[in-house]
C-alpha positions in Angstrom: -8.2 -58.3 65.0 -8.3 -57.5 61.3 -10.9 -55.2 59.8 -12.4 -55.8 56.3 -11.8 -53.0 53.7 -14.9 -53.9 51.6 -18.1 -51.8 51.9 -21.4 -53.4 52.4 -24.2 -53.1 49.9 -26.0 -50.6 52.2 -22.9 -48.4 52.5 -22.5 -48.4 48.7 -26.1 -47.4 48.1 -25.8 -44.6 50.7 -22.7 -43.2 48.9 -24.4 -43.2 45.5 -27.6 -41.6 46.9 -25.5 -38.8 48.6 -23.6 -38.1 45.3 -26.9 -37.8 43.4 -28.2 -35.4 46.0 -25.1 -33.2 46.0 -25.0 -33.2 42.2 -28.5 -32.0 41.8 -28.1 -29.4 44.5 -25.0 -27.8 43.1 -25.9 -28.2 39.5 -22.8 -30.3 38.7 -23.3 -32.5 35.7 -26.4 -30.6 34.4 -26.4 -28.6 31.2 -28.9 -25.8 30.5 -30.7 -25.9 27.2 -29.8 -22.3 26.4 -26.1 -23.3 26.4 -26.7 -25.9 23.7 -26.6 -25.0 20.0 -26.7 -27.0 16.8 -23.5 -27.7 15.0 -23.1 -29.2 11.5 -19.7 -30.6 10.7 -18.0 -29.0 7.7 -19.6 -25.6 8.2 -17.6 -22.6 9.3 -14.4 -24.6 8.9 -11.6 -22.0 9.0 -8.8 -24.5 9.5 -8.3 -24.6 5.8 -6.5 -21.3 6.0 -4.2 -22.4 8.8 -2.6 -19.5 10.7 -2.8 -17.1 7.7 1.0 -17.0 7.6 1.3 -16.3 3.8 -1.5 -13.8 4.0 0.2 -12.0 6.8 3.4 -11.8 4.8 1.5 -10.4 1.8 -0.2 -7.8 4.1 3.2 -6.7 5.6 4.7 -6.3 2.1 1.7 -4.4 0.9 1.9 -2.0 3.9 5.6 -1.4 3.3 5.2 -0.7 -0.5 1.9 1.3 -0.2 3.5 4.3 1.3 4.8 5.5 -2.0 1.3 5.8 -3.3 0.5 8.5 -0.8 3.8 10.4 -0.9 3.1 12.6 -3.9 -0.1 13.8 -2.2 1.1 14.1 1.3 4.7 15.0 0.5 5.6 12.6 3.3 5.5 8.9 3.6 2.8 7.9 6.2 3.3 5.1 8.6 1.2 2.1 7.6 0.8 -0.9 9.9 -0.7 -4.3 8.9 -3.1 -5.8 11.4 -3.9 -9.5 11.9 -6.5 -10.8 9.5 -9.9 -11.4 11.0 -12.7 -13.7 10.0 -16.3 -12.5 10.2 -19.5 -12.4 8.2 -20.3 -9.6 5.8 -23.2 -8.6 8.0 -21.0 -8.3 11.0 -18.5 -6.1 9.1 -21.4 -3.8 7.9 -22.6 -3.3 11.5 -21.6 0.2 12.6 -20.0 1.1 9.2 -20.3 4.7 8.0 -22.9 5.5 5.4 -20.3 7.0 3.2 -17.1 5.1 2.3 -15.0 4.5 -0.8 -15.8 0.9 -1.9 -13.8 -0.5 -4.9 -14.6 -4.0 -6.0 -12.4 -6.0 -8.4 -12.6 -9.5 -9.8 -9.6 -11.8 -9.2 -9.5 -13.7 -12.5 -7.1 -16.5 -11.3 -9.2 -17.3 -8.2 -12.6 -16.7 -9.8 -13.6 -14.5 -7.0 -13.6 -10.9 -5.9 -12.0 -8.5 -3.4 -13.1 -5.2 -2.0 -11.0 -2.2 -0.9 -12.6 0.0 1.7 -11.2 3.5 2.4 -12.6 5.7 5.1 -14.0 9.2 4.0 -11.8 11.0 6.6 -8.7 9.7 4.9 -10.0 10.7 1.5 -10.7 14.2 2.7 -7.2 14.5 4.3 -5.6 13.3 1.1 -7.6 15.8 -1.0 -6.7 18.7 1.3 -3.0 17.8 1.3 -2.9 17.3 -2.5 -4.1 20.8 -3.1 -2.0 22.5 -0.4 -4.4 22.3 2.5 -3.7 21.4 6.1 -3.8 17.7 7.2 -5.1 18.7 10.6 -8.3 20.2 9.1 -11.4 18.6 10.9 -13.5 16.3 8.7 -17.1 17.4 8.2 -19.4 14.3 7.5 -21.2 14.5 4.1 -23.6 12.3 2.1 -21.4 12.0 -1.0 -17.9 12.6 -2.3 -17.1 15.6 -4.4 -15.8 15.4 -8.0 -12.3 16.2 -6.8 -12.4 13.5 -4.1 -13.7 11.0 -6.6 -10.7 11.7 -8.8 -8.3 11.3 -5.8 -10.0 8.0 -5.0 -9.4 6.8 -8.6 -5.7 7.7 -8.3 -5.0 6.0 -5.0 -7.1 2.9 -5.8 -5.2 2.4 -9.0 -1.9 2.8 -7.2 -2.9 0.5 -4.3 -4.2 -2.2 -6.7 -0.8 -2.2 -8.5 1.0 -2.5 -5.1 -1.3 -5.3 -4.0 -0.5 -7.3 -7.2 3.2 -6.9 -6.4 2.6 -8.1 -2.9 0.9 -11.2 -4.2 3.3 -12.1 -6.9 5.6 -14.2 -4.7 2.7 -16.5 -3.8 0.9 -16.4 -7.1 0.5 -13.9 -9.9 -2.9 -12.3 -10.0 -4.8 -9.9 -12.2 -7.7 -7.6 -11.3 -10.5 -6.8 -13.7 -14.1 -5.5 -13.8 -13.5 -2.7 -11.4 -16.6 -1.2 -9.8 -17.0 1.6 -7.2 -19.7 2.3 -4.7 -20.1 4.7 -1.7 -22.5 2.7 0.5 -22.1 -0.9 1.8 -25.8 -1.5 1.5 -25.6 -1.1 -2.3 -22.3 -2.8 -2.9 -22.7 -6.1 -4.8 -19.9 -8.1 -3.1 -21.2 -11.2 -1.2 -24.3 -12.2 0.7 -24.6 -10.9 4.2 -24.2 -14.4 5.8 -21.1 -15.2 3.8 -17.7 -15.4 5.7 -15.0 -12.9 4.6 -11.4 -12.3 5.5 -10.8 -8.7 6.7 -7.2 -7.4 6.2 -6.9 -4.0 7.9 -4.2 -1.5 7.6 -3.8 1.5 10.0 -2.5 4.7 8.3 -0.9 7.3 10.7 -0.9 10.8 9.2 0.8 13.9 10.8 -1.6 16.1 12.9 -4.6 13.8 12.4 -6.2 10.7 13.8 -5.2 7.3 12.4 -7.2 6.1 9.5 -7.8 2.6 8.2 -7.8 0.8 4.8 -9.5 -2.6 4.6 -9.1 -5.3 2.0 -11.9 -7.9 2.1 -11.6 -11.4 0.6 -14.5 -13.8 0.6 -13.5 -17.1 2.3 -14.6 -19.1 -0.8 -12.2 -17.1 -2.9 -9.1 -18.1 -0.8 -10.1 -21.7 -0.2 -8.6 -23.0 -3.5 -5.2 -21.8 -2.3 -5.5 -22.9 1.3 -2.4 -25.1 1.1 -0.3 -22.2 -0.2 -1.7 -19.9 2.5 -0.5 -22.3 5.2 3.0 -22.5 3.7 5.9 -20.5 5.0 6.2 -18.2 2.0 9.6 -16.9 1.1 10.4 -14.1 -1.3 11.7 -15.7 -4.5 10.6 -13.3 -7.2 12.3 -10.2 -5.8 14.6 -9.9 -2.7 15.2 -6.2 -3.0 12.7 -3.4 -3.5 12.7 -2.8 -7.3 10.2 -0.1 -6.9 12.5 1.8 -4.6 15.4 1.4 -7.1 13.2 2.6 -10.0 12.1 5.6 -8.0 15.7 6.4 -7.0 16.8 6.2 -10.7 14.0 8.4 -11.7 14.9 11.0 -9.0 18.6 11.0 -10.1 17.6 11.5 -13.7 15.6 14.5 -12.8 18.5 16.4 -11.1 18.9 19.7 -13.0 22.4 20.4 -14.3 23.6 23.7 -15.7 24.9 23.6 -19.3 27.3 26.2 -20.7 28.8 26.6 -24.1 32.3 28.2 -24.3 32.3 30.5 -27.3 35.9 31.6 -26.9 38.8 32.6 -24.7 39.9 36.1 -25.5 43.0 37.5 -23.8 43.5 41.1 -22.9 45.8 43.1 -20.5 44.9 44.3 -17.1 45.2 47.9 -18.4 42.6 47.2 -21.0 40.2 45.7 -18.4 40.6 48.7 -16.1 39.9 51.1 -19.0 36.8 49.1 -20.0 33.7 51.2 -20.3 30.1 50.7 -21.4 29.8 50.4 -25.1 33.3 49.0 -25.7 33.4 46.1 -28.3 35.9 43.2 -28.1 36.0 41.0 -31.2 35.7 37.3 -30.6 36.6 34.8 -33.3 34.2 31.8 -33.3 35.8 28.5 -34.3 34.3 25.1 -34.9 34.3 22.6 -32.0 32.9 24.7 -29.2 33.3 23.2 -25.7 30.0 22.2 -23.9 30.5 22.4 -20.1 28.2 20.6 -17.7 28.6 21.4 -14.1 32.1 22.8 -14.6 33.3 19.8 -16.6 33.8 19.6 -20.4 31.5 16.9 -21.7 30.8 17.5 -25.4 32.1 19.3 -28.6 29.5 21.2 -30.5 29.0 23.6 -33.5 26.9 26.8 -33.1 24.0 27.4 -35.4 20.4 28.5 -35.6 17.0 26.7 -35.5 13.7 28.6 -36.1 15.3 31.9 -35.5 16.9 30.8 -32.2 20.5 30.3 -31.6 21.3 26.6 -31.0 24.2 24.1 -30.9 24.7 20.7 -32.5 26.6 18.1 -30.5 29.2 16.6 -32.7 31.3 14.6 -30.3 31.4 13.3 -26.8 34.6 13.8 -24.9 36.1 10.9 -23.0 37.5 11.4 -19.5 41.1 12.0 -20.6 40.1 14.6 -23.2 37.7 16.4 -20.8 40.5 16.9 -18.3 42.8 18.7 -20.8 
């Protein structure tokens, strides 16, 4: 005897009613009004920037080159690490920010926008102490304003960091900064509206015997939107493959090496008997001739004539010796 696989209409109605009851009891299929929010297409569209690949490359290059800015003050190169760029509103960035910070705003002429560099006061204090021979581990005491000395230090490092930032951007596109302005409180900084979206590029600076500090570079989202396609690209270094700044610093350091310079006035000869009989006050005549040898670090380099300038003995270089002549 065969059984039918089809359900009757009463059985179908019973199944549907049981599903409705289970759904209402468990809450499946229902959405609370508090979980619903309005969304307008086209707003808060961050996909224009892709995965920030080019911006990450720029930040990494900036972190590598920025160490030389702090070396004259710290006498060591600090460790600087670039963090992933984050997107937030300016109000969100200002929440919990300190009342005193170094805020340097510059206009980016090519992008018709602005950027802001934010430096923590603890880092400024540590740089100032180290610059004038103090201890990096000195505890920071919060204040309401920067001193005149700290303001000058801020000017020096801001100028240096802006030059490094321009070098980091030049592979993507050459930029120029103008209309520099400085402020000490985010509430008074004329940067963007509080609801505007900004890109925050953070850099962690690790100093010896002190807590890590941070340097932030802020870009308004509207400033970077015109170059969204370039920011999505896999940027390669085409302008410079090696570190020209390092080469220039190496050349400068080599050129500053002190070398002893001696002028050989003569080569008198006398016997061992005369040398043993030498006493204080003895005079040995030396005949000066033209073409004195100028010896640099034990090697004959030039030929000179002796003379006088302003009452001081001096020499005039007359000829440079080649390698073969110097060895004779």
